[in-house]
N, CA, C and O atoms as a GROMACS GRO file, in nm:
protein
  292
    1MET      N    1  -1.082   1.551   0.048
    1MET     CA    2  -0.917   1.574   0.041
    1MET      C    3  -0.821   1.607   0.078
    1MET      O    4  -0.760   1.581   0.182
    2SER      N    5  -0.788   1.696  -0.042
    2SER     CA    6  -0.649   1.724  -0.132
    2SER      C    7  -0.594   1.858  -0.050
    2SER      O    8  -0.649   1.967  -0.029
    3VAL      N    9  -0.413   1.786   0.003
    3VAL     CA   10  -0.361   1.862   0.085
    3VAL      C   11  -0.268   1.893   0.018
    3VAL      O   12  -0.242   1.810  -0.068
    4ALA      N   13  -0.193   1.994   0.021
    4ALA     CA   14  -0.051   2.037  -0.062
    4ALA      C   15   0.099   2.039   0.039
    4ALA      O   16   0.142   2.144   0.089
    5ILE      N   17   0.144   1.949   0.052
    5ILE     CA   18   0.293   1.971   0.175
    5ILE      C   19   0.378   1.984   0.103
    5ILE      O   20   0.375   1.944  -0.013
    6LYS      N   21   0.498   2.060   0.170
    6LYS     CA   22   0.653   2.040   0.103
    6LYS      C   23   0.663   1.903   0.119
    6LYS      O   24   0.593   1.843   0.201
    7LEU      N   25   0.778   1.825   0.017
    7LEU     CA   26   0.848   1.681   0.063
    7LEU      C   27   0.982   1.729   0.031
    7LEU      O   28   0.980   1.811  -0.061
    8SER      N   29   1.106   1.700   0.081
    8SER     CA   30   1.224   1.746   0.097
    8SER      C   31   1.274   1.632  -0.128
    8SER      O   32   1.194   1.544  -0.160
    9ASP      N   33   1.355   1.652  -0.195
    9ASP     CA   34   1.387   1.656  -0.291
    9ASP      C   35   1.424   1.536  -0.333
    9ASP      O   36   1.445   1.493  -0.446
   10ALA      N   37   1.430   1.470  -0.189
   10ALA     CA   38   1.533   1.311  -0.226
   10ALA      C   39   1.384   1.227  -0.229
   10ALA      O   40   1.354   1.150  -0.320
   11LEU      N   41   1.299   1.256  -0.115
   11LEU     CA   42   1.216   1.172  -0.090
   11LEU      C   43   1.089   1.189  -0.207
   11LEU      O   44   0.990   1.129  -0.248
   12ALA      N   45   1.169   1.318  -0.231
   12ALA     CA   46   1.058   1.338  -0.381
   12ALA      C   47   1.139   1.244  -0.548
   12ALA      O   48   1.055   1.195  -0.623
   13GLN      N   49   1.212   1.235  -0.568
   13GLN     CA   50   1.305   1.126  -0.586
   13GLN      C   51   1.261   0.982  -0.629
   13GLN      O   52   1.219   0.922  -0.727
   14GLU      N   53   1.304   0.956  -0.468
   14GLU     CA   54   1.280   0.788  -0.452
   14GLU      C   55   1.204   0.752  -0.515
   14GLU      O   56   1.212   0.678  -0.613
   15ALA      N   57   1.030   0.850  -0.418
   15ALA     CA   58   0.958   0.795  -0.456
   15ALA      C   59   0.911   0.857  -0.595
   15ALA      O   60   0.791   0.881  -0.580
   16LYS      N   61   0.951   0.895  -0.727
   16LYS     CA   62   0.970   0.871  -0.824
   16LYS      C   63   1.039   0.719  -0.891
   16LYS      O   64   1.010   0.670  -1.001
   17LEU      N   65   1.109   0.679  -0.818
   17LEU     CA   66   1.152   0.528  -0.889
   17LEU      C   67   1.053   0.507  -0.890
   17LEU      O   68   0.968   0.500  -0.978
   18TYR      N   69   1.056   0.487  -0.715
   18TYR     CA   70   0.948   0.329  -0.669
   18TYR      C   71   0.803   0.338  -0.783
   18TYR      O   72   0.765   0.246  -0.854
   19ALA      N   73   0.729   0.503  -0.773
   19ALA     CA   74   0.618   0.515  -0.864
   19ALA      C   75   0.663   0.462  -0.974
   19ALA      O   76   0.578   0.389  -1.024
   20THR      N   77   0.793   0.470  -1.053
   20THR     CA   78   0.783   0.426  -1.214
   20THR      C   79   0.769   0.248  -1.230
   20THR      O   80   0.698   0.174  -1.298
   21ALA      N   81   0.878   0.226  -1.126
   21ALA     CA   82   0.874   0.020  -1.100
   21ALA      C   83   0.734  -0.043  -1.085
   21ALA      O   84   0.711  -0.157  -1.126
   22THR      N   85   0.646   0.028  -1.028
   22THR     CA   86   0.542  -0.046  -0.885
   22THR      C   87   0.383   0.025  -1.024
   22THR      O   88   0.265  -0.010  -1.013
   23HIS      N   89   0.449   0.145  -1.162
   23HIS     CA   90   0.296   0.230  -1.215
   23HIS      C   91   0.194   0.260  -1.149
   23HIS      O   92   0.081   0.235  -1.190
   24ARG      N   93   0.224   0.332  -1.010
   24ARG     CA   94   0.193   0.404  -0.967
   24ARG      C   95   0.191   0.556  -1.028
   24ARG      O   96   0.271   0.590  -1.115
   25SER      N   97   0.054   0.679  -0.953
   25SER     CA   98   0.173   0.767  -0.963
   25SER      C   99   0.267   0.838  -0.884
   25SER      O  100   0.233   0.784  -0.778
   26VAL      N  101   0.348   0.907  -0.854
   26VAL     CA  102   0.415   0.954  -0.712
   26VAL      C  103   0.328   0.983  -0.607
   26VAL      O  104   0.317   0.933  -0.495
   27PRO      N  105   0.285   1.050  -0.649
   27PRO     CA  106   0.134   1.089  -0.508
   27PRO      C  107   0.119   0.935  -0.441
   27PRO      O  108   0.154   0.928  -0.324
   28LYS      N  109   0.076   0.828  -0.496
   28LYS     CA  110  -0.047   0.835  -0.496
   28LYS      C  111   0.101   0.693  -0.417
   28LYS      O  112   0.074   0.634  -0.313
   29GLN      N  113   0.234   0.667  -0.487
   29GLN     CA  114   0.324   0.591  -0.416
   29GLN      C  115   0.337   0.647  -0.229
   29GLN      O  116   0.290   0.581  -0.137
   30ILE      N  117   0.385   0.736  -0.219
   30ILE     CA  118   0.366   0.809  -0.139
   30ILE      C  119   0.256   0.789  -0.028
   30ILE      O  120   0.290   0.798   0.090
   31GLU      N  121   0.134   0.763  -0.060
   31GLU     CA  122   0.058   0.723   0.044
   31GLU      C  123   0.014   0.626   0.058
   31GLU      O  124  -0.069   0.591   0.141
   32TYR      N  125   0.082   0.542  -0.053
   32TYR     CA  126   0.125   0.366  -0.075
   32TYR      C  127   0.266   0.352   0.127
   32TYR      O  128   0.283   0.317   0.244
   33TRP      N  129   0.298   0.394   0.045
   33TRP     CA  130   0.444   0.469   0.237
   33TRP      C  131   0.366   0.466   0.355
   33TRP      O  132   0.406   0.402   0.452
   34SER      N  133   0.217   0.554   0.357
   34SER     CA  134   0.250   0.611   0.434
   34SER      C  135   0.139   0.523   0.474
   34SER      O  136   0.178   0.473   0.579
   35ARG      N  137   0.031   0.480   0.449
   35ARG     CA  138  -0.073   0.351   0.446
   35ARG      C  139   0.020   0.304   0.506
   35ARG      O  140   0.015   0.324   0.627
   36ILE      N  141   0.111   0.245   0.468
   36ILE     CA  142   0.220   0.136   0.526
   36ILE      C  143   0.287   0.146   0.630
   36ILE      O  144   0.292   0.064   0.722
   37GLY      N  145   0.332   0.233   0.622
   37GLY     CA  146   0.346   0.263   0.793
   37GLY      C  147   0.290   0.311   0.944
   37GLY      O  148   0.328   0.323   1.060
   38LYS      N  149   0.179   0.331   0.863
   38LYS     CA  150   0.056   0.318   0.945
   38LYS      C  151   0.065   0.239   1.048
   38LYS      O  152   0.090   0.225   1.168
   39LEU      N  153   0.030   0.187   0.930
   39LEU     CA  154  -0.060   0.017   0.926
   39LEU      C  155   0.103  -0.052   1.076
   39LEU      O  156   0.083  -0.098   1.188
   40ALA      N  157   0.265  -0.024   0.990
   40ALA     CA  158   0.350  -0.087   1.079
   40ALA      C  159   0.348  -0.026   1.239
   40ALA      O  160   0.376  -0.101   1.333
   41GLU      N  161   0.330   0.043   1.249
   41GLU     CA  162   0.345   0.158   1.366
   41GLU      C  163   0.244   0.079   1.450
   41GLU      O  164   0.276   0.029   1.558
   42GLU      N  165   0.101   0.067   1.391
   42GLU     CA  166   0.025   0.024   1.513
   42GLU      C  167  -0.020  -0.092   1.495
   42GLU      O  168  -0.121  -0.139   1.546
   43ASN      N  169   0.090  -0.172   1.383
   43ASN     CA  170   0.120  -0.308   1.462
   43ASN      C  171   0.192  -0.362   1.468
   43ASN      O  172   0.163  -0.475   1.429
   44PRO      N  173   0.353  -0.347   1.517
   44PRO     CA  174   0.458  -0.351   1.545
   44PRO      C  175   0.442  -0.510   1.533
   44PRO      O  176   0.462  -0.566   1.426
   45ASP      N  177   0.413  -0.565   1.626
   45ASP     CA  178   0.438  -0.729   1.567
   45ASP      C  179   0.387  -0.802   1.397
   45ASP      O  180   0.430  -0.915   1.377
   46LEU      N  181   0.311  -0.748   1.298
   46LEU     CA  182   0.303  -0.807   1.191
   46LEU      C  183   0.437  -0.789   1.091
   46LEU      O  184   0.451  -0.668   1.072
   47PRO      N  185   0.527  -0.857   1.029
   47PRO     CA  186   0.572  -0.871   0.922
   47PRO      C  187   0.492  -0.748   0.780
   47PRO      O  188   0.377  -0.739   0.737
   48PHE      N  189   0.617  -0.675   0.747
   48PHE     CA  190   0.624  -0.638   0.583
   48PHE      C  191   0.559  -0.721   0.568
   48PHE      O  192   0.460  -0.703   0.639
   49ARG      N  193   0.551  -0.829   0.502
   49ARG     CA  194   0.436  -0.949   0.391
   49ARG      C  195   0.311  -0.918   0.438
   49ARG      O  196   0.212  -0.870   0.382
   50PHE      N  197   0.338  -0.959   0.574
   50PHE     CA  198   0.204  -1.014   0.610
   50PHE      C  199   0.062  -0.895   0.552
   50PHE      O  200  -0.047  -0.886   0.496
   51ILE      N  201   0.158  -0.833   0.612
   51ILE     CA  202   0.086  -0.639   0.647
   51ILE      C  203   0.074  -0.639   0.482
   51ILE      O  204  -0.047  -0.639   0.461
   52GLN      N  205   0.149  -0.640   0.343
   52GLN     CA  206   0.118  -0.600   0.217
   52GLN      C  207  -0.026  -0.727   0.166
   52GLN      O  208  -0.133  -0.704   0.111
   53GLU      N  209   0.033  -0.860   0.215
   53GLU     CA  210  -0.116  -0.885   0.202
   53GLU      C  211  -0.228  -0.873   0.202
   53GLU      O  212  -0.311  -0.893   0.112
   54THR      N  213  -0.240  -0.838   0.313
   54THR     CA  214  -0.350  -0.853   0.349
   54THR      C  215  -0.448  -0.734   0.330
   54THR      O  216  -0.564  -0.712   0.366
   55LEU      N  217  -0.319  -0.641   0.230
   55LEU     CA  218  -0.420  -0.501   0.216
   55LEU      C  219  -0.440  -0.525   0.022
   55LEU      O  220  -0.525  -0.463  -0.041
   56LEU      N  221  -0.346  -0.620  -0.040
   56LEU     CA  222  -0.391  -0.768  -0.111
   56LEU      C  223  -0.548  -0.823  -0.121
   56LEU      O  224  -0.648  -0.837  -0.191
   57ALA      N  225  -0.496  -0.841  -0.012
   57ALA     CA  226  -0.571  -0.984  -0.001
   57ALA      C  227  -0.763  -0.836   0.030
   57ALA      O  228  -0.816  -0.816  -0.079
   58ILE      N  229  -0.811  -0.786   0.109
   58ILE     CA  230  -0.843  -0.635   0.115
   58ILE      C  231  -0.916  -0.599  -0.020
   58ILE      O  232  -1.033  -0.637  -0.023
   59GLU      N  233  -0.865  -0.525  -0.146
   59GLU     CA  234  -0.841  -0.514  -0.238
   59GLU      C  235  -0.928  -0.670  -0.333
   59GLU      O  236  -1.026  -0.649  -0.405
   60GLU      N  237  -0.904  -0.727  -0.325
   60GLU     CA  238  -0.936  -0.896  -0.400
   60GLU      C  239  -1.083  -0.901  -0.363
   60GLU      O  240  -1.154  -0.955  -0.448
   61ASN      N  241  -1.138  -0.858  -0.261
   61ASN     CA  242  -1.276  -0.867  -0.129
   61ASN      C  243  -1.246  -0.793  -0.263
   61ASN      O  244  -1.200  -0.834  -0.370
   62LYS      N  245  -1.281  -0.690  -0.227
   62LYS     CA  246  -1.369  -0.580  -0.326
   62LYS      C  247  -1.500  -0.648  -0.456
   62LYS      O  248  -1.615  -0.642  -0.498
   63ASP      N  249  -1.333  -0.725  -0.472
   63ASP     CA  250  -1.474  -0.752  -0.654
   63ASP      C  251  -1.451  -0.873  -0.599
   63ASP      O  252  -1.363  -0.946  -0.554
   64PRO      N  253  -1.565  -0.863  -0.623
   64PRO     CA  254  -1.724  -1.045  -0.563
   64PRO      C  255  -1.576  -1.171  -0.725
   64PRO      O  256  -1.544  -1.284  -0.686
   65GLN      N  257  -1.526  -1.131  -0.854
   65GLN     CA  258  -1.482  -1.236  -0.907
   65GLN      C  259  -1.298  -1.246  -0.865
   65GLN      O  260  -1.204  -1.296  -0.927
   66GLN      N  261  -1.302  -1.221  -0.820
   66GLN     CA  262  -1.189  -1.220  -0.720
   66GLN      C  263  -1.226  -1.327  -0.646
   66GLN      O  264  -1.130  -1.403  -0.634
   67VAL      N  265  -1.363  -1.380  -0.572
   67VAL     CA  266  -1.390  -1.447  -0.406
   67VAL      C  267  -1.521  -1.535  -0.456
   67VAL      O  268  -1.632  -1.520  -0.506
   68SER      N  269  -1.403  -1.670  -0.391
   68SER     CA  270  -1.451  -1.725  -0.425
   68SER      C  271  -1.525  -1.790  -0.314
   68SER      O  272  -1.499  -1.701  -0.233
   69ASP      N  273  -1.610  -1.890  -0.232
   69ASP     CA  274  -1.621  -1.982  -0.079
   69ASP      C  275  -1.565  -2.076  -0.125
   69ASP      O  276  -1.597  -2.141  -0.225
   70TYR      N  277  -1.428  -2.098  -0.019
   70TYR     CA  278  -1.391  -2.212  -0.023
   70TYR      C  279  -1.455  -2.271   0.111
   70TYR      O  280  -1.500  -2.242   0.222
   71GLN      N  281  -1.410  -2.442  -0.041
   71GLN     CA  282  -1.457  -2.571   0.046
   71GLN      C  283  -1.411  -2.637   0.096
   71GLN      O  284  -1.312  -2.704   0.066
   72PHE      N  285  -1.519  -2.634   0.256
   72PHE     CA  286  -1.360  -2.762   0.371
   72PHE      C  287  -1.419  -2.879   0.343
   72PHE      O  288  -1.540  -2.903   0.335
   73ASP      N  289  -1.325  -2.953   0.328
   73ASP     CA  290  -1.310  -3.151   0.289
   73ASP      C  291  -1.305  -3.186   0.434
   73ASP      O  292  -1.294  -3.303   0.469
   0.00000   0.00000   0.00000
C-alpha cells in the first residue's frame, strides 16, 4: 500500500544525496532509514553495523546461490 506523506525539504534533499550515493531511489532510501531506525528502537543494545549486516544476511539467504552449508571440522 502506498501512502503520500509530507517531508521537509531538508530531509528530501539529504535522502536524495544518500540515495544517489547508494544507488537507491529517494523513496527506497527513506524506507531504508525507516527500517533501520525501527530496528534500532526495537533493539537498543545492537550496534548499527550489526543491524546492517543482519539485514544483508537476510537478503542473501533469500537467494539459494548465495547460501551454502557450513562444514564443521
